[in-house]
Structure formats: C-alpha cells, structure tokens
C-alpha positions in Angstrom: -2.6 -18.4 25.2 -4.1 -20.4 22.3 -7.0 -17.9 22.1 -4.6 -15.0 21.8 -2.7 -16.6 19.1 -5.9 -17.2 17.1 -7.1 -13.7 17.5 -3.9 -12.2 16.1 -4.2 -13.3 12.4 -7.9 -12.0 12.5 -6.6 -8.5 13.7 -4.0 -8.4 11.3 -6.3 -9.5 8.5 -8.6 -6.6 9.5 -5.7 -4.1 9.3 -4.6 -5.4 5.9 -8.4 -5.3 4.6 -8.5 -1.5 5.8 -5.2 -0.7 4.3 -6.3 -2.2 1.0 -9.4 -0.4 1.2 -7.8 3.0 1.8 -5.5 2.4 -1.2 -8.3 1.6 -3.4 -9.8 4.9 -2.6 -6.8 6.9 -3.9 -7.3 8.5 -7.1 -5.1 7.3 -10.2 -4.0 10.2 -12.1 -2.1 8.7 -14.9 1.5 8.8 -16.3 3.7 11.9 -15.3 4.7 14.3 -18.2 7.9 13.5 -20.0 10.2 16.4 -18.9 13.5 15.1 -20.2 14.5 13.7 -16.9 17.5 11.5 -17.2 18.1 9.1 -14.4 21.8 8.8 -15.2 22.2 12.4 -14.4 21.3 11.6 -10.7 23.4 8.6 -10.0 
C-alpha cells in the first residue's frame, strides 16, 4: 500500500504539469473591446 500512496502524488504532478503546459499554449488575445456593457444591468 505504501507504494501506491507514493505513486499517486507523482501521477497528480504529471497531470498538473500537462495542464499547465496546455494552458501556456493558448494564445492571449488582449483586452476585450469596450462596448458600453454595464454589469449592473444584468444583476
């Protein structure tokens, strides 16, 4: 059982690393245009 518990953090770290790599590959397009949106109008 000790081996399974030790393997779980490594597997989780691999998943986190892969997720961060995928997020880093997404393009950042900048700010959205100002369209006069007023959040108060939508609650």
